[in-house]
GUZAVEX-409948 format. One record per residue (C-alpha): z, x, y. Coordinates in steps of 0.05 Angstrom, whole numbers, padded with zeros to 5 digits, always signed. Example, Ala and Ser with C-alpha at 12.3 -4.5 7.8 and 13.67 -1.06 7.14 Angstrom:
+00156+00246-00090 +00143+00273-00021 
This chain:
+00837+00436+01763 +00903+00431+01789 +00908+00412+01854 +00977+00421+01880 +01007+00383+01947 +01066+00389+01986 +01075+00344+02056 +01179+00121+02155 +01219+00128+02197 +01229+00054+02196 +01231+00054+02124 +01276+00112+02121 +01326+00078+02164 +01323+00012+02124 +01335+00054+02060 +01401+00084+02093 +01432+00014+02114 +01400-00018+02048 +01469-00040+02022 +01484-00078+02083 +01422-00123+02081 +01394-00177+02041 +01361-00155+01975 +01311-00200+01989 +01286-00185+02059 +01311-00111+02073 +01261-00111+02127 +01278-00170+02170 +01349-00188+02147 +01406-00166+02201 +01458-00118+02175 +01533-00152+02159 +01559-00111+02219 +01512-00153+02267 +01515-00221+02235 +01558-00269+02272 +01548-00332+02225 +01570-00336+02150 +01520-00389+02140 +01460-00375+02087 +01407-00330+02105 +01346-00384+02106 +01291-00336+02112 +01310-00296+02053 +01324-00366+02015 +01249-00388+02030 +01217-00320+02022 +01156-00322+01983 +01163-00292+01912 +01137-00215+01914 +01061-00211+01901 +01043-00168+01839 +00997-00112+01854 +00961-00067+01796 +00936+00001+01819 +00903+00055+01780 +00897+00121+01814 +00886+00195+01810 +00937+00250+01807 +00920+00322+01806 +00956+00343+01745 +00984+00313+01681 +01057+00338+01696 +01073+00283+01735 +01111+00215+01716 +01151+00161+01752 +01225+00161+01751 +01264+00097+01729 +01258+00040+01781 +01331+00050+01806 +01312+00123+01819 +01248+00110+01848 +01264+00103+01925 +01188+00104+01941 +01170+00047+01902 +01234+00011+01927 +01212+00023+01998 +01141-00005+01995 +01162-00063+01951 +01216-00084+01998 +01178-00071+02061 +01108-00109+02036 +01148-00156+01990 +01107-00136+01928 +01116-00116+01859 +01079-00049+01846 +01052-00032+01780 +01024+00040+01778 +00977+00072+01727 +00952+00142+01748 +00914+00195+01710 +00878+00263+01720 +00808+00259+01743 +00765+00270+01677 +00738+00232+01617 +00807+00198+01596 +00806+00162+01668 +00736+00145+01664 +00745+00113+01590 +00809+00078+01617 +00774+00046+01681 +00712+00023+01639 +00759-00012+01585 +00798-00047+01643 +00739-00066+01672 +00698-00084+01614 +00756-00131+01586 +00764-00166+01654 +00830-00131+01671 +00801-00097+01734 +00859-00064+01771 +00876-00097+01839 +00858-00028+01870 +00832+00034+01834 +00801+00105+01842 +00748+00133+01803 +00695+00188+01811 +00635+00185+01848 +00581+00179+01798 +00625+00123+01762 +00631+00084+01826 +00560+00085+01837 +00548+00048+01776 +00606-00002+01786 +00573-00018+01851 +00502-00027+01817 +00539-00073+01767 +00570-00108+01824 +00641-00097+01790 +00672-00082+01858 +00681-00120+01926 +00649-00118+01988 +00693-00079+02038 +00666-00104+02100 +00721-00151+02119 +00774-00104+02097 +00762-00038+02121 +00756-00026+02195 +00795+00001+02254 +00828-00059+02265 +00854-00071+02196 +00865-00001+02178 +00887+00041+02248 +00917+00097+02214 +00866+00111+02160 +00812+00113+02216 +00853+00172+02246 +00832+00215+02182 +00759+00190+02177 +00703+00165+02223 +00662+00108+02217 +00603+00161+02208 +00640+00195+02147 +00650+00129+02115 +00579+00103+02132 +00550+00171+02102 +00597+00156+02040 +00560+00094+02020 +00513+00088+01960 +00465+00033+01943 +00465+00014+02016 +00529-00028+02012 +00598-00018+02031 +00634-00027+01963 +00673+00044+01963 +00712+00085+02018 +00741+00148+02017 +00814+00168+02009 +00835+00214+02067 +00816+00283+02046 +00831+00355+02062 +00779+00386+02113 +00797+00457+02111 +00775+00489+02046 +00813+00546+02013 +00764+00568+01958 +00773+00645+01945 +00777+00702+01893 +00845+00736+01890 +00854+00801+01866 +00923+00835+01841 +00937+00887+01897 +00989+00924+01867 +00938+00941+01811 +00888+00964+01861 +00944+01007+01894 +00958+01042+01826 +00886+01055+01810 +00869+01083+01883 +00823+01019+01895 +00805+00979+01956 +00799+00901+01959 +00720+00888+01937 +00674+00862+01985 +00610+00852+01953 +00587+00846+01878 +00578+00914+01856 +00651+00934+01880 +00679+00869+01848 +00651+00894+01778 +00677+00967+01793 +00747+00937+01806 +00736+00890+01733 +00721+00955+01700 +00779+00992+01722 +00828+00934+01707 +00802+00933+01639 +00802+01004+01621 +00843+01041+01668 +00909+01010+01641 +00936+00987+01711 +01000+00955+01686 +01017+01025+01658 +01037+01005+01585 +00990+01053+01552 +00955+00993+01518 +00887+00970+01531 +00905+00898+01535 +00882+00876+01606 +00812+00847+01632 +00779+00848+01698 +00765+00771+01704 +00786+00705+01677 +00759+00636+01685 +00753+00573+01650 +00694+00537+01609 +00728+00477+01580 +00695+00487+01515 +00630+00455+01548 +00602+00495+01602 +00585+00563+01638 +00636+00570+01695 +00607+00567+01764 +00667+00614+01780 +00629+00675+01754 +00605+00720+01815 +00535+00725+01793 +00524+00661+01815 +00541+00690+01884 +00499+00750+01866 +00437+00710+01852 +00444+00664+01916 +00463+00602+01878 +00546+00600+01889 +00544+00538+01934 +00547+00473+01886 +00502+00431+01928 +00458+00464+01979 +00416+00435+02036 +00369+00499+02059 +00355+00477+02126 +00315+00536+02141 +00260+00511+02090 +00276+00438+02091 +00297+00437+02017 +00351+00410+01978 +00373+00463+01924 +00409+00441+01863 +00438+00511+01843 +00459+00501+01778 +00389+00473+01750 +00351+00519+01801 +00300+00559+01766 +00337+00626+01783 +00398+00600+01743 +00362+00633+01682 +00375+00705+01713 +00447+00685+01732 +00457+00670+01655 +00428+00738+01636 +00474+00771+01687 +00531+00733+01659 +00511+00758+01590 +00508+00830+01614 +00577+00830+01640 +00608+00795+01582 +00577+00852+01539 +00618+00904+01577 +00678+00864+01555 +00710+00862+01616 +00722+00788+01621 +00779+00749+01588 +00747+00733+01518 +00779+00667+01518 +00748+00639+01580 +00700+00588+01545 +00756+00549+01509 +00803+00555+01564 +00819+00486+01599 +00829+00492+01676 +00892+00522+01689 +00897+00560+01624 +00860+00621+01657 +00914+00624+01706 +00965+00633+01653 +00928+00701+01631 +00937+00727+01699 +01010+00701+01701 +01021+00740+01633 +00996+00803+01668 +00933+00802+01626 +00881+00792+01676 +00872+00818+01746 +00820+00775+01781 +00821+00700+01793 +00787+00641+01833 +00829+00587+01859 +00816+00524+01909 +00890+00523+01928 +00922+00545+01991 +00985+00573+01963 +00954+00599+01906 +00988+00669+01920 +01046+00649+01969 +01110+00687+01959 +01158+00631+01947 +01123+00571+01926 +01146+00558+01856 +01080+00540+01825 +01036+00601+01861 +01008+00647+01815 +01044+00705+01852 +01111+00673+01840 +01097+00662+01762 +01074+00726+01755 +01137+00761+01784 +01180+00708+01745 +01149+00723+01679 +01139+00799+01686 +01198+00810+01727 +01153+00858+01769 +01173+00846+01835 +01116+00888+01868 +01063+00844+01837 +01015+00817+01894 +00946+00785+01904 +00904+00779+01963 +00845+00733+01967 +00772+00760+01982 +00701+00739+01972 +00638+00772+01960 +00595+00721+01999 +00650+00697+02056 +00593+00664+02098 +00568+00614+02039 +00630+00606+01998 +00613+00528+01989 +00587+00469+02021 +00635+00438+02074 +00680+00388+02050 +00663+00320+02037 +00704+00256+02013 +00720+00268+01941 +00760+00206+01919 +00735+00136+01935 +00783+00075+01933 +00752+00004+01907 +00772-00065+01889 +00757-00110+01837 +00699-00160+01851 +00742-00223+01829 +00807-00192+01861 +00835-00253+01904 +00829-00228+01978 +00903-00236+01992 +00911-00181+01940 +00860-00140+01974 +00893-00149+02042 +00961-00129+02016 +00935-00067+01985 +00902-00047+02048 +00965-00057+02091 +01005-00009+02042 +00952+00044+02040 +00945+00043+02111 +01020+00053+02118 +01016+00110+02071 +00964+00140+02119 +01008+00136+02174 +01069+00178+02195 +01124+00138+02162 +01085+00132+02096 +01058+00200+02092 +01127+00233+02102 +01162+00187+02051 +01109+00200+02000 +01108+00276+02011 +01170+00299+02027 +01218+00241+02012 +01282+00228+02060 +01292+00246+02132 +01354+00288+02135 +01357+00302+02063 +01292+00334+02044 +01264+00349+02118 +01287+00340+02189 +01247+00313+02252 +01244+00328+02318 +01189+00293+02357 +01126+00302+02315 +01153+00368+02286 +01174+00361+02215 +01214+00422+02184 +01218+00424+02109 +01277+00431+02068 +01243+00464+02013 +01300+00472+01961 +01316+00399+01969 +01245+00372+01962 +01236+00415+01897 +01300+00390+01867 +01290+00320+01886 +01214+00324+01863 +01226+00356+01797 +01290+00314+01782 +01246+00248+01785 +01183+00277+01743 +01143+00305+01806 +01138+00235+01830 +01114+00252+01902 +01047+00278+01867 +01039+00205+01846 +01050+00174+01912 +01022+00224+01959 +00954+00226+01921 +00945+00153+01928 +00919+00158+02000 +00919+00230+02017 +00892+00263+01958 +00899+00342+01968 +00918+00338+02039 +00960+00389+02068 +00951+00381+02141 +00973+00317+02176 +00951+00338+02241 +00907+00279+02242 +00969+00232+02248 +00997+00279+02300 +01045+00314+02254 +01064+00384+02250 +01095+00413+02189 +01139+00476+02190 +01157+00503+02117 +01211+00558+02128 +01183+00586+02058 +01120+00612+02087 +01122+00688+02102 +01076+00730+02143 +01042+00751+02079 +01024+00672+02065 +01003+00666+02136 +00951+00721+02132 +00928+00693+02070 +00916+00627+02107 +00878+00664+02166 +00835+00703+02115 +00816+00636+02077 +00803+00596+02146 +00752+00658+02154 +00704+00634+02105 +00644+00593+02123 +00619+00531+02086 +00547+00507+02102 +00544+00435+02115 +00511+00387+02063 +00522+00326+02113 +00533+00273+02061 +00555+00245+01996 +00495+00237+01948 +00484+00190+01893 +00431+00180+01840 +00383+00121+01849 +00399+00060+01806 +00390+00072+01730 +00395+00145+01730 +00453+00181+01703 +00470+00248+01733 +00528+00255+01683 +00475+00254+01625 +00437+00307+01665 +00498+00351+01673 +00517+00346+01601 +00450+00366+01579 +00444+00424+01630 +00511+00450+01610 +00490+00451+01536 +00425+00487+01547 +00467+00539+01587 +00515+00547+01534 +00459+00553+01477 +00426+00613+01521 +00484+00649+01537 +00514+00643+01463 +00455+00629+01413 +00394+00662+01443 +00378+00733+01467 +00360+00725+01535 +00342+00664+01589 +00267+00668+01574 +00272+00590+01552 +00306+00567+01613 +00239+00546+01648 +00224+00501+01589 +00290+00475+01583 +00293+00459+01659 +00229+00421+01655 +00259+00382+01605 +00317+00369+01650 +00274+00347+01709 +00235+00299+01667 +00267+00272+01606 +00334+00272+01643 +00307+00253+01709 +00329+00308+01747 +00269+00307+01792 +00278+00227+01810 +00356+00242+01823 +00349+00306+01872 +00290+00273+01900 +00340+00212+01921 +00390+00270+01946 +00337+00297+01992 +00319+00228+02017 +00397+00214+02036 +00398+00284+02070 +00336+00268+02105 +00366+00201+02133 +00426+00237+02154 +00394+00297+02192 +00335+00255+02213 +00283+00309+02187 +00244+00315+02124 +00280+00344+02070 +00246+00356+02001 +00269+00378+01930 +00220+00422+01896 +00228+00417+01820 +00172+00456+01794 +00177+00524+01771 +00142+00578+01802 
């Protein structure tokens, strides 16, 4: 799904005076105006050649690229400040990225620093393909980083009882929500839905009530995506049946619940089938890739969608669904408001999602240098440069208050391949609130409408899972999920009902080792909360 992000002081200053500094030592060579001798710069002449670092990282969207080196002032700042040559590769999370990193590691070309998804890193750790982080990641070597994460968070992020991966700083506030087209509601005399039945009624009205007034039966109530492989968790029927949370520690009963493979998922599938039969859902949902469902909304063909983005319905953000809908349709009254049918249990509370690792054979000096750069990116100087660009051009600074100059940021970023998204993701993936490092961001584009949306989103509740979880060695959660999705698709599109789900689920728990995997999840949660937690796999 697209994750869109917005948001040196010494580095910005060094860039301003760069032309007056030695090319070889921009951080230490005095400027020409302060030099009193014409003698050669001995420090620059004897400086070690730049260290080459190869990184492979995540980005939130494929719509990014790095500009030519002479235009990439963020790379220039990093390379000059740390005396390195930085080779960057990047990709969106998914199968292509997994394949790329697997090929690099198997061929002996492991990047010096890289990011991968949780299940994949668990296997790298089992295979001892990555380095022990104990000597490198601590409050002394990474003081900025430890303002974003605590030792407890890092400890809970570990798998296989070793310290070989650490979490990239992440956004603690979540923004998952349904959105409904408010101007359509107003036209049809409807209210924002507050429960499942009301949501279904709105979906029917949006499908059959001609909400756009064009006299055609060409709109749908709800859209989502299946990516051609599975049944979307965005369907409200998951919430209707108490399974909306992705991973769930049921503290009242001392149980770990895996909603997608729960016995009650059969009822979810039957309910989804019934809704699809009413033809109130975008018929292209199953083959739609993440993001394509939003194109239906922006084209005025669907009235309800789900998003994880804070700015999904903001007035003046160029990438917001609201702004795109207005731009495409020309209907200036188009508006969206957030709502939820289960605001007290939207999903589990935020956990780290992107780990960083180093190759097992990466030289210690390269690991240390990467650590230095990443900690700088986690601090005010690096955060501001990588998120917004240049002080005085793209933002102004008064104390710790940063006021953005949005047009300048947008122009600068888009003219250079949206390259801020590449650098800002390295060590602040999806982070929009830099208060942990003492910064306050003022975005003049935000309106009262936008601020009301944020307040609504912040009112939702997220139950605590407490820790990242991983399968025990030798067990593949990816294979389990792939087969689980295949069975669900089979039930939904090939079978008359979900009567076979208990049989399929039993196979998932045995042949595909679901019980062993989720027993291990329960064990991890037990250790965190220091209370017995079990996973009940038997069918009722």
